[in-house]
N, CA, C and O of each residue as an XYZ file, in Angstrom:
856
protein
N      91.033    105.398     73.582
C      91.253    104.458     72.474
C      92.758    104.316     72.232
O      93.532    105.252     72.432
N      93.138    103.131     71.802
C      94.568    102.808     71.724
C      94.905    102.224     70.360
O      94.135    101.438     69.806
N      96.065    102.613     69.817
C      96.568    102.087     68.547
C      97.803    101.248     68.841
O      98.742    101.714     69.486
N      97.794     99.990     68.356
C      98.928     99.099     68.552
C      99.561     98.763     67.213
O      98.846     98.394     66.281
N     100.886     98.877     67.082
C     101.547     98.439     65.847
C     101.253     96.970     65.587
O     101.215     96.159     66.513
N     101.041     96.628     64.287
C     100.656     95.252     63.955
C     101.162     94.867     62.568
O     100.599     93.984     61.921
N     102.230     95.535     62.109
C     102.651     95.357     60.717
C     103.560     94.154     60.499
O     103.702     93.693     59.367
N     104.178     93.635     61.558
C     105.085     92.497     61.387
C     104.945     91.564     62.588
O     104.289     91.901     63.574
N     105.574     90.378     62.495
C     105.373     89.365     63.518
C     105.877     89.828     64.880
O     105.272     89.508     65.903
N     106.976     90.578     64.906
C     107.481     91.076     66.182
C     106.442     91.957     66.867
O     106.199     91.806     68.064
N     105.825     92.877     66.121
C     104.803     93.751     66.683
C     103.569     92.952     67.083
O     102.938     93.244     68.099
N     103.228     91.950     66.289
C     102.047     91.130     66.588
C     102.252     90.352     67.884
O     101.334     90.249     68.697
N     103.448     89.806     68.080
C     103.734     89.100     69.332
C     103.672     90.063     70.514
O     103.135     89.726     71.569
N     104.220     91.257     70.334
C     104.241     92.233     71.425
C     102.832     92.663     71.819
O     102.578     92.968     72.985
N     101.910     92.689     70.846
C     100.544     93.150     71.106
C      99.668     92.069     71.720
O      98.612     92.373     72.275
N     100.088     90.814     71.629
C      99.200     89.694     71.924
C      98.602     89.743     73.328
O      97.388     89.613     73.481
N      99.424     89.926     74.345
C      98.927     89.883     75.714
C      97.906     90.966     75.999
O      96.865     90.701     76.601
N      98.200     92.192     75.569
C      97.269     93.299     75.798
C      95.974     93.087     75.024
O      94.891     93.357     75.542
N      96.077     92.602     73.779
C      94.878     92.376     72.966
C      94.017     91.286     73.587
O      92.792     91.412     73.617
N      94.626     90.237     74.075
C      93.864     89.159     74.706
C      93.092     89.678     75.915
O      91.917     89.352     76.087
N      93.746     90.485     76.755
C      93.075     91.036     77.927
C      91.943     91.972     77.509
O      90.877     91.975     78.125
N      92.174     92.761     76.470
C      91.160     93.693     75.967
C      89.934     92.940     75.462
O      88.804     93.323     75.766
N      90.146     91.880     74.698
C      89.026     91.102     74.170
C      88.273     90.387     75.287
O      87.043     90.343     75.280
N      88.997     89.836     76.234
C      88.344     89.125     77.335
C      87.551     90.073     78.226
O      86.637     89.645     78.930
N      87.898     91.366     78.199
C      87.139     92.368     78.952
C      85.952     92.912     78.147
O      85.266     93.830     78.597
N      85.711     92.348     76.962
C      84.584     92.776     76.138
C      84.922     93.859     75.140
O      84.031     94.396     74.481
N      86.207     94.191     75.017
C      86.617     95.240     74.082
C      86.541     94.800     72.632
O      86.470     93.609     72.329
N      86.556     95.781     71.740
C      86.477     95.539     70.300
C      87.777     95.963     69.626
O      88.562     96.730     70.183
N      87.990     95.443     68.404
C      89.192     95.739     67.624
C      88.828     96.261     66.245
O      87.849     95.831     65.635
N      89.632     97.191     65.771
C      89.663     97.613     64.369
C      90.949     97.020     63.813
O      92.036     97.372     64.270
N      90.843     96.114     62.822
C      92.007     95.326     62.447
C      92.012     95.026     60.947
O      90.956     95.009     60.315
N      93.213     94.786     60.368
C      93.308     94.453     58.946
C      92.908     93.012     58.695
O      93.091     92.145     59.549
N      92.351     92.761     57.496
C      92.085     91.396     57.050
C      92.657     91.236     55.641
O      93.300     92.145     55.117
N      92.415     90.063     55.029
C      92.891     89.854     53.653
C      92.083     90.658     52.637
O      92.489     90.787     51.482
N      90.947     91.197     53.060
C      90.130     92.024     52.165
C      90.254     93.487     52.589
O      91.200     94.165     52.187
N      89.320     93.976     53.389
C      89.384     95.342     53.906
C      89.612     95.278     55.419
O      89.788     94.192     55.972
N      89.610     96.422     56.083
C      89.710     96.419     57.541
C      88.394     95.945     58.141
O      87.318     96.187     57.593
N      88.502     95.267     59.273
C      87.327     94.757     59.959
C      87.171     95.364     61.339
O      88.124     95.888     61.915
N      85.966     95.285     61.857
C      85.655     95.589     63.255
C      85.140     94.310     63.881
O      84.324     93.611     63.280
N      85.607     93.992     65.084
C      85.121     92.772     65.700
C      85.588     92.620     67.122
O      86.231     93.505     67.686
N      85.254     91.478     67.694
C      85.617     91.187     69.070
C      85.466     89.710     69.336
O      85.355     88.913     68.404
N      85.461     89.343     70.596
C      85.254     87.950     70.974
C      83.849     87.519     70.572
O      82.937     88.341     70.482
N      83.688     86.228     70.334
C      82.382     85.690     69.900
C      81.509     85.397     71.115
O      81.058     84.269     71.314
N      81.279     86.434     71.928
C      80.454     86.330     73.126
C      79.208     87.198     72.954
O      79.220     88.129     72.149
N      78.132     86.914     73.693
C      76.935     87.751     73.577
C      77.215     89.219     73.881
O      76.706     90.100     73.189
N      78.021     89.493     74.913
C      78.268     90.875     75.319
C      79.048     91.643     74.254
O      78.676     92.760     73.896
N      80.133     91.044     73.746
C      80.932     91.726     72.736
C      80.160     91.868     71.424
O      80.301     92.872     70.726
N      79.353     90.877     71.092
C      78.555     90.938     69.865
C      77.505     92.033     69.965
O      77.261     92.740     68.987
N      76.884     92.186     71.118
C      75.910     93.262     71.308
C      76.582     94.634     71.231
O      76.020     95.572     70.665
N      77.788     94.749     71.803
C      78.521     96.018     71.735
C      78.878     96.363     70.291
O      78.801     97.524     69.889
N      79.267     95.355     69.512
C      79.602     95.578     68.109
C      78.367     96.007     67.323
O      78.445     96.914     66.496
N      77.227     95.362     67.576
C      75.985     95.728     66.891
C      75.587     97.161     67.214
O      75.124     97.890     66.338
N      75.765     97.569     68.472
C      75.420     98.939     68.856
C      76.339     99.936     68.167
O      75.885    100.989     67.720
N      77.622     99.619     68.076
C      78.580    100.521     67.431
C      78.273    100.691     65.949
O      78.371    101.792     65.408
N      77.901     99.592     65.298
C      77.625     99.625     63.861
C      76.198    100.048     63.529
O      75.890    100.311     62.366
N      75.319    100.117     64.536
C      73.913    100.362     64.254
C      73.327     99.210     63.466
O      72.518     99.415     62.560
N      73.732     98.005     63.807
C      73.420     96.812     63.017
C      72.071     96.226     63.410
O      71.776     96.073     64.595
N      71.254     95.901     62.417
C      69.998     95.211     62.638
C      70.282     93.802     63.128
O      71.149     93.118     62.583
N      69.569     93.364     64.142
C      69.787     92.037     64.709
C      69.554     90.928     63.693
O      70.054     89.816     63.862
N      68.794     91.225     62.634
C      68.514     90.205     61.621
C      69.701     89.978     60.686
O      69.678     89.056     59.871
N      70.741     90.815     60.798
C      71.916     90.676     59.933
C      73.112     90.279     60.792
O      73.780     91.154     61.345
N      73.399     88.987     60.918
C      74.451     88.534     61.843
C      75.852     88.837     61.321
O      76.056     89.111     60.138
N      76.807     88.778     62.244
C      78.212     89.025     61.927
C      78.905     87.746     61.482
O      78.504     86.641     61.849
N      79.952     87.919     60.686
C      80.843     86.833     60.296
C      81.784     86.533     61.465
O      82.061     87.410     62.284
N      82.273     85.292     61.539
C      83.369     84.982     62.451
C      84.568     84.498     61.643
O      84.427     83.753     60.673
N      85.749     84.941     62.066
C      87.007     84.517     61.457
C      87.658     83.467     62.342
O      87.630     83.571     63.569
N      88.244     82.454     61.712
C      88.964     81.413     62.425
C      90.348     81.267     61.802
O      90.617     81.786     60.719
N      91.221     80.549     62.509
C      92.560     80.283     61.975
C      92.776     78.799     61.713
O      93.775     78.406     61.111
N      91.828     77.971     62.172
C      91.976     76.518     62.026
C      90.589     75.890     62.058
O      89.682     76.390     62.724
N      90.437     74.789     61.329
C      89.132     74.134     61.243
C      88.597     73.665     62.596
O      87.384     73.553     62.772
N      89.484     73.390     63.549
C      88.982     72.928     64.851
C      88.136     74.001     65.537
O      87.311     73.697     66.399
N      88.351     75.263     65.146
C      87.554     76.336     65.736
C      86.147     76.383     65.148
O      85.320     77.182     65.587
N      85.870     75.538     64.166
C      84.530     75.418     63.586
C      83.861     74.124     63.996
O      82.849     73.737     63.412
N      84.413     73.447     64.994
C      83.806     72.203     65.451
C      82.418     72.471     66.011
O      82.178     73.490     66.658
N      81.514     71.542     65.752
C      80.134     71.710     66.205
C      79.224     72.266     65.136
O      78.002     72.162     65.249
N      79.796     72.857     64.095
C      78.994     73.313     62.968
C      78.764     72.145     62.013
O      79.533     71.184     61.993
N      77.703     72.240     61.228
C      77.295     71.124     60.365
C      77.889     71.313     58.968
O      77.540     72.251     58.250
N      78.789     70.407     58.602
C      79.493     70.498     57.324
C      78.822     69.599     56.284
O      78.714     68.387     56.473
N      78.379     70.200     55.204
C      77.872     69.426     54.077
C      79.060     69.023     53.192
O      80.135     69.613     53.306
N      78.884     68.034     52.321
C      79.979     67.681     51.409
C      80.443     68.870     50.565
O      81.641     69.030     50.332
N      79.499     69.708     50.104
C      79.884     70.872     49.301
C      80.709     71.845     50.126
O      81.702     72.381     49.634
N      80.312     72.084     51.385
C      81.064     72.992     52.245
C      82.482     72.473     52.468
O      83.436     73.251     52.460
N      82.624     71.180     52.663
C      83.954     70.597     52.866
C      84.827     70.800     51.638
O      86.003     71.144     51.762
N      84.254     70.588     50.442
C      85.037     70.770     49.213
C      85.428     72.231     49.031
O      86.558     72.524     48.642
N      84.522     73.136     49.303
C      84.811     74.560     49.132
C      85.881     75.033     50.109
O      86.769     75.799     49.735
N      85.801     74.581     51.349
C      86.809     74.957     52.334
C      88.180     74.413     51.939
O      89.193     75.102     52.058
N      88.195     73.165     51.467
C      89.467     72.564     51.054
C      90.074     73.339     49.884
O      91.295     73.473     49.795
N      89.225     73.849     48.986
C      89.719     74.539     47.798
C      90.138     75.977     48.077
O      91.111     76.455     47.492
N      89.427     76.676     48.956
C      89.599     78.124     49.054
C      90.027     78.643     50.432
O      90.266     79.840     50.585
N      90.126     77.778     51.422
C      90.581     78.223     52.746
C      92.034     77.872     52.955
O      92.477     76.824     52.485
N      92.796     78.708     53.643
C      92.406     80.046     54.090
C      92.287     81.001     52.911
O      93.043     80.910     51.944
N      91.331     81.915     53.004
C      91.122     82.857     51.915
C      89.772     83.516     51.986
O      89.008     83.275     52.921
N      89.458     84.363     50.991
C      88.271     85.224     51.057
C      86.972     84.542     50.625
O      86.252     85.045     49.763
N      86.683     83.391     51.237
C      85.413     82.710     51.027
C      84.759     82.503     52.383
O      85.344     81.883     53.271
N      83.548     83.021     52.544
C      82.777     82.847     53.767
C      81.714     81.788     53.513
O      80.961     81.873     52.544
N      81.658     80.790     54.389
C      80.671     79.723     54.294
C      79.643     79.871     55.407
O      80.003     80.117     56.558
N      78.382     79.726     55.073
C      77.321     79.732     56.079
C      76.984     78.283     56.387
O      76.547     77.534     55.514
N      77.194     77.896     57.645
C      76.991     76.517     58.085
C      75.955     76.486     59.204
O      75.837     77.435     59.979
N      75.219     75.403     59.280
C      74.240     75.245     60.360
C      74.956     75.078     61.707
O      75.997     74.430     61.805
N      74.358     75.689     62.741
C      74.873     75.621     64.104
C      73.810     74.908     64.958
O      73.093     75.559     65.718
N      73.706     73.583     64.837
C      72.570     72.874     65.431
C      72.519     72.937     66.952
O      71.440     72.831     67.536
N      73.659     73.107     67.598
C      73.693     73.124     69.060
C      73.808     74.538     69.627
O      74.088     74.717     70.812
N      73.588     75.552     68.766
C      73.657     76.950     69.198
C      74.972     77.240     69.927
O      74.988     77.819     71.013
N      76.055     76.827     69.304
C      77.376     77.101     69.882
C      77.652     78.599     69.910
O      78.264     79.109     70.849
N      77.194     79.305     68.868
C      77.442     80.736     68.776
C      76.202     81.514     69.206
O      75.081     81.037     69.030
N      76.393     82.710     69.768
C      75.251     83.480     70.277
C      74.485     84.188     69.169
O      74.967     84.312     68.044
N      73.284     84.649     69.504
C      72.516     85.495     68.594
C      73.354     86.717     68.230
O      74.105     87.254     69.044
N      73.194     87.132     66.977
C      74.047     88.200     66.467
C      75.176     87.650     65.625
O      75.709     88.332     64.750
N      75.539     86.391     65.903
C      76.443     85.611     65.052
C      75.640     84.486     64.413
O      75.708     84.267     63.204
N      74.892     83.789     65.225
C      73.989     82.741     64.741
C      72.702     83.410     64.264
O      72.066     84.144     65.021
N      72.318     83.162     63.019
C      71.125     83.785     62.453
C      69.863     83.159     63.027
O      69.912     82.116     63.679
N      68.736     83.807     62.777
C      67.452     83.262     63.232
C      67.186     81.898     62.615
O      66.491     81.074     63.210
N      67.732     81.649     61.421
C      67.560     80.359     60.753
C      68.558     79.309     61.239
O      68.495     78.153     60.824
N      69.479     79.710     62.119
C      70.414     78.750     62.692
C      71.730     78.616     61.971
O      72.452     77.645     62.199
N      72.076     79.568     61.096
C      73.336     79.503     60.364
C      74.389     80.431     60.938
O      74.066     81.445     61.556
N      75.654     80.078     60.730
C      76.791     80.895     61.136
C      77.689     81.093     59.918
O      78.064     80.129     59.251
N      78.031     82.348     59.632
C      78.924     82.679     58.520
C      80.352     82.686     59.042
O      80.679     83.425     59.971
N      81.197     81.863     58.442
C      82.530     81.636     58.994
C      83.575     81.616     57.884
O      83.308     81.168     56.769
N      84.777     82.111     58.209
C      85.849     82.152     57.206
C      87.188     81.885     57.884
O      87.468     82.427     58.953
N      88.000     81.059     57.267
C      89.380     80.879     57.729
C      90.227     81.942     57.053
O      90.486     81.868     55.852
N      90.659     82.931     57.827
C      91.337     84.086     57.256
C      92.733     83.734     56.753
O      93.418     82.886     57.326
N      93.142     84.393     55.679
C      94.494     84.209     55.154
C      95.400     85.381     55.500
O      96.565     85.395     55.101
N      94.879     86.381     56.247
C      95.732     87.496     56.668
C      96.695     86.982     57.743
O      96.257     86.508     58.791
N      97.996     87.073     57.487
C      98.972     86.427     58.359
C      98.900     86.943     59.794
O      98.978     86.158     60.739
N      98.753     88.255     59.965
C      98.730     88.823     61.306
C      97.505     88.415     62.091
O      97.622     87.992     63.242
N      96.332     88.532     61.494
C      95.097     88.181     62.185
C      95.011     86.669     62.376
O      94.496     86.193     63.388
N      95.512     85.926     61.409
C      95.556     84.461     61.553
C      96.427     84.075     62.746
O      96.066     83.192     63.524
N      97.568     84.735     62.887
C      98.438     84.485     64.041
C      97.712     84.837     65.341
O      97.763     84.077     66.308
N      97.043     85.980     65.363
C      96.340     86.428     66.565
C      95.253     85.428     66.973
O      95.187     85.017     68.131
N      94.409     85.042     66.021
C      93.316     84.116     66.327
C      93.872     82.766     66.764
O      93.343     82.132     67.677
N      94.944     82.332     66.102
C      95.556     81.060     66.489
C      96.127     81.107     67.895
O      95.992     80.145     68.651
N      96.767     82.223     68.256
C      97.340     82.357     69.593
C      96.251     82.452     70.655
O      96.401     81.905     71.748
N      95.152     83.145     70.340
C      94.031     83.237     71.267
C      93.252     81.930     71.328
O      92.621     81.615     72.337
N      93.304     81.172     70.231
C      92.559     79.918     70.057
C      91.060     80.119     70.249
O      90.390     79.308     70.889
N      90.551     81.193     69.698
C      89.113     81.440     69.700
C      88.765     82.343     68.523
O      89.578     83.177     68.124
N      87.567     82.186     67.961
C      87.183     82.977     66.792
C      87.086     84.468     67.124
O      86.982     84.868     68.284
N      87.123     85.271     66.060
C      86.994     86.723     66.163
C      85.850     87.150     65.255
O      85.819     86.772     64.084
N      84.911     87.931     65.777
C      83.825     88.407     64.924
C      84.360     89.446     63.945
O      85.398     90.064     64.181
N      83.638     89.626     62.849
C      84.115     90.537     61.814
C      82.957     91.170     61.063
O      81.986     90.505     60.703
N      83.083     92.466     60.837
C      82.219     93.210     59.936
C      83.076     94.294     59.312
O      84.101     94.669     59.882
N      82.691     94.798     58.174
C      83.518     95.808     57.513
C      83.670     97.039     58.409
O      82.722     97.456     59.074
N      84.858     97.606     58.415
C      85.180     98.748     59.270
C      84.708    100.040     58.611
O      85.419    100.646     57.810
N      83.509    100.440     58.962
C      82.968    101.696     58.450
C      81.796    102.113     59.333
O      81.190    101.290     60.019
N      81.496    103.388     59.302
C      80.284    103.883     59.931
C      79.142    103.728     58.939
O      79.393    103.642     57.737
N      77.889    103.687     59.405
C      76.756    103.455     58.497
C      76.775    104.410     57.295
O      76.876    105.627     57.446
N      76.676    103.818     56.096
C      76.616    104.596     54.871
C      77.947    104.954     54.266
O      77.988    105.469     53.148
N      79.060    104.699     54.972
C      80.393    105.036     54.469
C      81.053    103.795     53.881
O      80.662    102.669     54.189
N      82.052    104.008     53.038
C      82.772    102.880     52.446
C      83.698    102.249     53.485
O      84.138    102.931     54.410
N      83.998    100.966     53.348
C      84.897    100.310     54.306
C      86.312    100.882     54.224
O      86.753    101.328     53.165
N      87.003    100.862     55.338
C      88.409    101.263     55.382
C      89.254    100.223     54.656
O      89.187     99.034     54.969
N      90.053    100.673     53.684
C      90.874     99.763     52.898
C      92.357     99.846     53.256
O      93.096     98.883     53.055
N      92.793    100.979     53.779
C      94.207    101.206     54.080
C      94.362    101.585     55.551
O      93.382    101.957     56.196
N      95.582    101.497     56.091
C      95.785    101.968     57.464
C      95.380    103.427     57.651
O      94.895    103.813     58.715
N      95.581    104.234     56.612
C      95.189    105.644     56.715
C      93.673    105.774     56.841
O      93.178    106.559     57.649
N      92.930    104.993     56.030
C      91.464    104.972     56.150
C      91.055    104.530     57.549
O      90.158    105.115     58.156
N      91.717    103.500     58.055
C      91.357    102.950     59.358
C      91.620    103.950     60.471
O      90.815    104.082     61.393
N      92.745    104.658     60.390
C      93.042    105.652     61.424
C      92.024    106.779     61.394
O      91.638    107.297     62.442
N      91.578    107.169     60.182
C      90.547    108.206     60.079
C      89.241    107.733     60.703
O      88.579    108.491     61.412
N      88.867    106.479     60.440
C      87.665    105.924     61.056
C      87.828    105.847     62.565
O      86.896    106.158     63.306
N      88.988    105.439     63.021
C      89.265    105.321     64.449
C      89.023    106.657     65.152
O      88.461    106.700     66.246
N      89.457    107.749     64.507
C      89.261    109.076     65.098
C      87.787    109.466     65.124
O      87.369    110.267     65.960
N      86.988    108.896     64.197
C      85.567    109.259     64.102
C      84.668    108.420     65.004
O      83.490    108.735     65.172
N      85.215    107.355     65.583
C      84.388    106.507     66.440
C      83.988    107.262     67.707
O      84.706    108.164     68.139
N      82.853    106.907     68.306
C      82.451    107.561     69.551
C      83.538    107.436     70.616
O      84.176    106.390     70.741
N      83.745    108.497     71.375
C      84.813    108.530     72.372
C      84.684    107.386     73.363
O      85.692    106.838     73.810
N      83.456    107.017     73.714
C      83.257    105.982     74.722
C      83.333    104.574     74.145
O      83.258    103.601     74.895
N      83.479    104.447     72.834
C      83.576    103.112     72.238
C      84.855    102.430     72.715
O      85.938    103.010     72.647
N      84.723    101.208     73.195
C      85.862    100.466     73.735
C      86.563     99.723     72.602
O      86.541     98.494     72.534
N      87.190    100.507     71.707
C      87.805     99.959     70.491
C      89.289    100.282     70.478
O      89.688    101.422     70.714
N      90.105     99.272     70.202
C      91.522     99.468     69.930
C      91.762     99.203     68.442
O      91.011     98.473     67.795
N      92.826     99.814     67.916
C      93.183     99.609     66.508
C      94.491     98.843     66.406
O      95.464     99.158     67.091
N      94.504     97.821     65.531
C      95.722     97.120     65.160
C      96.209     97.727     63.849
O      95.549     97.595     62.818
N      97.346     98.383     63.885
C      97.823     99.206     62.773
C      98.770     98.402     61.891
O      99.961     98.279     62.177
N      98.209     97.856     60.807
C      98.998     97.109     59.840
C      98.258     97.073     58.520
O      97.105     97.499     58.462
N      98.876     96.579     57.453
C      98.255     96.599     56.123
C      97.192     95.521     55.945
O      97.331     94.403     56.441
N      96.120     95.881     55.223
C      95.104     94.910     54.801
C      95.447     94.401     53.407
O      96.294     94.968     52.717
N      94.776     93.322     53.001
C      95.043     92.735     51.695
C      94.472     93.520     50.539
O      94.952     93.407     49.411
N      93.437     94.327     50.808
C      92.799     95.179     49.808
C      92.216     94.378     48.641
O      92.272     94.812     47.491
N      91.657     93.205     48.951
C      90.875     92.464     47.967
C      89.433     92.958     48.010
O      89.058     93.763     48.863
N      88.634     92.456     47.069
C      87.194     92.635     47.189
C      86.712     91.932     48.453
O      87.397     91.043     48.959
N      85.527     92.318     48.980
C      84.961     91.563     50.101
C      84.838     90.088     49.753
O      84.787     89.714     48.581
N      84.792     89.259     50.782
C      84.748     87.811     50.552
C      83.469     87.401     49.837
O      82.425     88.035     49.994
N      83.561     86.339     49.053
C      82.374     85.692     48.502
C      81.702     84.916     49.629
O      82.376     84.350     50.490
N      80.366     84.892     49.622
C      79.617     84.216     50.682
C      78.752     83.127     50.054
O      77.963     83.398     49.148
N      78.902     81.884     50.542
C      78.126     80.755     50.043
C      77.370     80.124     51.216
O      77.975     79.717     52.209
N      76.055     80.050     51.091
C      75.198     79.442     52.110
C      75.148     77.937     51.875
O      74.662     77.475     50.843
N      75.653     77.182     52.840
C      75.684     75.722     52.725
C      74.746     75.057     53.728
O      74.990     73.928     54.153
N      73.674     75.752     54.106
C      72.740     75.193     55.083
C      71.588     74.438     54.431
O      70.872     73.705     55.113
N      71.397     74.601     53.131
C      70.279     73.962     52.454
C      70.689     72.737     51.667
O      71.821     72.262     51.763
N      69.746     72.234     50.885
C      70.014     71.039     50.078
C      71.059     71.313     49.008
O      71.833     70.425     48.648
N      71.083     72.555     48.493
C      72.087     72.958     47.511
C      72.800     74.203     48.008
O      72.161     75.079     48.591
N      74.123     74.308     47.791
C      74.820     75.534     48.185
C      74.330     76.709     47.336
O      73.949     76.538     46.178
N      74.346     77.894     47.926
C      73.810     79.075     47.241
C      74.741     80.269     47.470
O      75.105     80.573     48.606
N      75.121     80.937     46.382
C      75.946     82.138     46.497
C      75.074     83.277     47.008
O      74.130     83.700     46.341
N      75.404     83.768     48.205
C      74.672     84.880     48.808
C      75.269     86.203     48.362
O      74.547     87.176     48.141
N      76.598     86.237     48.229
C      77.279     87.457     47.790
C      78.447     87.083     46.909
O      79.308     86.300     47.309
N      78.482     87.639     45.710
C      79.648     87.475     44.845
C      80.740     88.409     45.348
O      80.458     89.545     45.730
N      81.983     87.939     45.351
C      83.057     88.756     45.884
C      84.394     88.383     45.284
O      84.529     88.245     44.068
N      85.396     88.217     46.163
C      86.767     88.027     45.704
C      86.954     86.747     44.891
O      87.825     86.693     44.023
N      86.158     85.729     45.158
C      86.255     84.473     44.398
C      85.111     84.421     43.403
O      83.954     84.389     43.821
N      85.383     84.412     42.106
C      84.321     84.435     41.103
C      83.398     83.218     41.210
O      83.817     82.138     41.628
N      82.148     83.413     40.829
C      81.159     82.334     40.870
C      81.622     81.156     40.029
O      81.382     80.002     40.386
N      82.292     81.443     38.904
C      82.743     80.365     38.025
C      83.716     79.441     38.750
O      83.669     78.227     38.553
N      84.599     79.994     39.589
C      85.539     79.170     40.338
C      84.817     78.366     41.418
O      85.152     77.207     41.666
N      83.831     78.983     42.056
C      83.050     78.267     43.054
C      82.318     77.096     42.406
O      82.254     76.007     42.976
N      81.770     77.321     41.224
C      81.020     76.279     40.525
C      81.929     75.127     40.093
O      81.459     73.996     39.973
N      83.200     75.382     39.861
C      84.129     74.294     39.528
C      84.245     73.295     40.678
O      84.508     72.113     40.455
N      84.051     73.770     41.898
C      84.173     72.913     43.084
C      82.820     72.355     43.498
O      82.704     71.180     43.844
N      81.798     73.204     43.462
C      80.435     72.792     43.834
C      79.544     73.036     42.630
O      78.990     74.123     42.470
N      79.407     72.029     41.787
C      78.758     72.208     40.492
C      77.279     72.535     40.589
O      76.714     73.115     39.661
N      76.643     72.172     41.696
C      75.211     72.411     41.824
C      74.893     73.716     42.556
O      73.755     73.942     42.966
N      75.915     74.581     42.718
C      75.684     75.827     43.457
C      74.681     76.718     42.724
O      74.712     76.837     41.499
N      73.797     77.339     43.496
C      72.857     78.315     42.946
C      73.499     79.688     43.046
O      73.999     80.067     44.105
N      73.488     80.424     41.966
C      74.116     81.738     41.933
C      73.078     82.811     41.672
O      73.416     83.993     41.608
């Protein structure tokens, strides 16, 4: 397992080539976000299955994907409410669940109902990384089953040491935003619905999408 400095743009640029090769080989990352630390990899069936095995994740609970630009969400079905919410809160800690009618994303990201949970991250380092790779990054909270998510680099390094030796995980060592987890709004139905209250209060979401179910 490998730890790469990731605290500033110089370190992020230096890490880019190795991280790209690692992800393309199916490797996973432990990395900071605007909320807590995340675990993730490329949005491929193989990397998604490896992430699910590492987390002990039920297949019925899909992973979020992080993007750096709206073009990386092309092919997903945008409702008027989803468009307004993205315009108001992206980049930032709001996750939108959008229909994936053409199955662009694999199982494990795409739910059985056909939705994909997606967020345009506001973490400068990860946003730079995703933009340079020009492909989404899967994300789940960085923790072992039953433990709290890693919030600081120190928490993340402790988790990194506890991961199975054979886990193909590298760590990007930089600060997270330490916000609450993202708010999640399902925009696949006739009315948007708050699935998880988080960093963005329901009252603020309702100011943008007045018919949201909470």
